[in-house]
N, C-alpha and C positions, 0 to 999 in steps of 0.2 A: 421429650424432644429437646436436643441441645440447640444453642443459638444459631450455629451455621446451618443446621437442617431446617430450622424455622425460617431462615432467610430464603432458602431454596423453595420451601413450600409457598412462601409469599410470591416468589417469582413465577412458580408454576401457576398460581392463581391469576396473576396478571396476564400471563400468556394465554391461559384458557379463556379469559374474558375477551381478549382481543382476537383470538384465532380459532377457538374450538367450534366445531359444528356438532350435530347430534352423534354422528359416527365417532368422533373423537371422545366425546363423553362416555359412550358405551365401551370404547376400547380402554379408556382409563379404568372403568369399573371392572373389566375383565382382568387387566394387569394387576389390580390391587385386591382382587376377590371381593370387591365391594359394589358389585353391579346393582344390588338391591337398593343400596343407599342413594344411588343416582336415579334409578327408575322410580323410586317411591317418594322422591322429594316433591312437595306439592307445588313448587313454583319454578323450578329450574328451567325446564324445557319451554314452558309458556313464556317466561320472562325473556329467554333467549330469542324465541320466535318473533315476539312482538317488540323487541328492543326496549323492554320496560326498564325504568330507572333502577329497580332493585336487582337487576341481573347480576351485577358485580357482587352484591351482598349474598345472593343465592349461591354463586360460584364459590365464594370464600367459605360459606357455611358447609357446602358439600366437601370441598377439598380439605378443609381443616378437620372435618369429621373423619375422613378417610385416613389421614396421616396421624391424627391423634391416637387412633386405635393401634396403628403400626406404621412406623416410618421406614420400614425395611426396603420399600420399593421406590423411595424418593429418587435415588440416582438412576434407577432403571427408567422411570418416567421422563426424567430430564434427558437422558440419552436417546430414548425412542423418539421424542418429539423435537430433538435438537434445540431444547429450550436454552441451553447455555450459549449456543451460537447466536440465537435471537437476542439474548440479553447482552452479549458482547457488542453487537452492533449498536444497541441503544445506549449502553453504559460501559464502555470499555475500561474506564478508570475504576469501576467497582467490581467488574466481572472476575478479575484475577483473584481478588481476595476471597470471593465466594466459591468460584468453580476451579481455581488453580490456573496453571498455564494453559495456553491454547492447545486444544487437542486436534486430532485428525492427522491426515497424511502430511508429511513435510512438503514444503513448496519445492517442486521439481522444475518449475518453468523459468527460474532465473538463470541467466548465463553466469557461469562460475567466475568469481573474482571481480565482478563489475558492480558499480553503484546501482542499487535497486530502487527504481522509481515507479511508484504506483500512480497511474493517471485516473483521477476521479472525474467523471464526465456524465452528461446526460446521454441516453441512448440515441437521441435524435442527432447527435453530433459525431457519430461513429466514423464517418469517412475522413473528416479532417483530423480526428484524434489518431487514426491509424497512420496518417501521413506524418503527424507530429512524432509519433512513436518511432517511425523509421529514421527521422532526423536525429532524435535523441540517441538512438543506437549508433548512428553515424558519428556521434561524439563520444562513443565508448561507454554508454550506459545500458543497463538492462531494464527495459520499460514494460510494465504490465498493463495491458488493456483487456478488461474482462472478456469481451466478446471474442477476442482473438486467442487468448491464452488458455481458456477453459475447454477441456475436451468435452464434447457433447455427452459422452456416456458417464461423466463424473458429476457429482452433486455440486452445482455452481456455487452455492453459498459456502460450502466447505472450502472450495478453492479460493474464493475471495477472502475468506477468513485467513487462510494460510498466507496469502499475499500481504494482507494488512499486518499480520503478526511478524512478517519477516522483511518488510520494506525498510529502506533507509530514508526515503524522502517521499512525500506525497505532493503531486502537482494537481491542483484543483482548477478545472476550467469553469470559471464562474460566468454563467450567462443567465438570462431571465429564466425563471422556473427552477434554477439549481437548488434553491433553498426549499422548494416544494417537493423535491424528490424524496422518497422514503429511504433512499440509499446514499446519495451523495453527501448529505449533511452528516449521516452516521459514519461514513468513511472518514470525513474530516475529523469528527469527534474521536474516532478510534485513534487517528494519528496524534491528536493532541493529548489523548489519554496516555499514549506511550511516550510522550515527549519528543515526537518526531517533527522535524521541520515541515511546514506546509508552505508551498509556493503558490499563491493564487495567480491565475492568468485571467485577466479581465476581458470578457467578450460581451460587452454591452451591459455589464452589471458589476457593481463594486462588491468587494468582499464584505461579509456580514458576520455578526456574532463575535466569537473569540478571535477570528482572524481578520476582523474589520480594521484593526490597527495596522495591518500589513498592506502597504500600497499595492504590491503585486506588479505583474507585467501587463502592459497594455497590448492586447492582441488584435483589437478591432482594426481591420484594414491591413493587417500584417500577414504575410505568408508564413506557413508553419516552419520553414527553414530559419527565418529570422527569430521566431518565438523560441525555437530550440536553442539558438545561440544565446538568447537572453537568459534562458534557464541555466546554461553553462556559466554565464557571467555571475549570476546570483550564487551558484554553488561554489564558484572559485573564491568568492568573498568570505566563505565560511571555512576556516582552517581545518575543521574536522573532516571535510570531504576532499580536500585538495589532493592528498597523496593517491587515494583510490581512484579519483576521477582522472588525474593525469596519467596514471598507469593504463586506465581504460582507453583514454584518448589515443595514447601511443599505439596500442594494439589495433584500434580501429583505423588509424591512419595507414597502417601497412596494407589494408585491404582496399583502399580507395584509389581513385584515379589520380594521376599526378597533379592535375589542375585543382581538384578538391583538396588534396593533401597540402599543397602549397598555400591555398587560400585559407585553410583552417589554421595552419601554423602561423601565418601572418596575422590572423585575427587574434591570436593569443599573445602576440609579441609584447604588447604593452601591459599584459596582465600577469606575466610570469617573471619570477626572479631569474637571474642569469643561470644559476644552478638548475632550476626547474626547466628552463628552455634547453639547456645543454642535454639533460637527461631525455627530454622529449625528442629532440633531434636525433639523438643516437639510437633511440628505440623505434623510430618511425619508419624504418625500412627505406631510406632515401636512396634514389638512384643517383648516378653522376649528374644527370640533368637536373634533378631536384636540388642537388647541392649547389649547382651553378646559380639557380634561381634564388637560393636562400643563403648565398655566400656571406651577405652582411650579417645575418643572424648567427651563422656558424662562427664567423670571426669574433663577433661580440661576445658570444656565450662561451667560446673556447671548446666547442664540440669537436669531437674526433681528434683532439690533440692528446698525444701520449703524455703522461706525467713526467716531469723532469727526472732524468736519470734512469727511466725504466727501459730505455732501449739498449742499455749496456748488456753485453753477453755475460751471463753469470756462471757459465760453465767452469771458468778458471778462478772464481772467487772463493777463497777458503772460508770455512765456517768460522 
């Protein structure tokens, strides 16, 4: 057994100890043609049933014996029990070197061309997270909220995996019991393992662990619209996101009411360079009335002004 396969066998053992029931053990025996090794083990099922301290030793003894005989079924076992997905959630920084790139169906829920934002939250806060998502989309982002974006007929863990593997930014809504969740902390770890920016939103709880040094956004007592605007401000301070975000904002402004469009453009006035504001104004689908309300910004940025000399008719200019 080579070293990569041995690592997979070790992970299979850890998964079995944490997750297997009797039926899973019997299925493993059938898949590997080693059912007798499992049924005949003197301690395996008893140790599992009574939670004995030597259960992990018994599991390792059985699994090592199965795969020392033949490791041909290692990948089949991993695929059948989705052990690679489980391990990616726990150790995203190690998983790629062991199992390769993320597998499964590609993420189809992101809006094309927009900044991809994964919202990590407790299930008890779904209503407010849904509202926050709507406001972020109003700022030209594509936001993923698991309970909204996963089709009921598709395996939810695979979909979350696809979202985590393809997100640009993770926004973590940190509230009491966030760190106790089996999923939220792993989602943050997945982002850190990929080198993705994490933006903590503090809802009665400070960030902890590796993101504890990030002050985050204070959301306690603030409405989702204000929190979404603060997320935009944080992202605009990071040059890697500015071009994509501004393109998304411009497209979103076209679909908004005149009052929302004008308010959001004015909110950005002190945060954008002249050239950025010029491009935003020219792509925002402004009406004549909008232009009147934004005439100071239009004049300052030079928006809608033709380049010098471009008005000349070129029909009679020789090559």
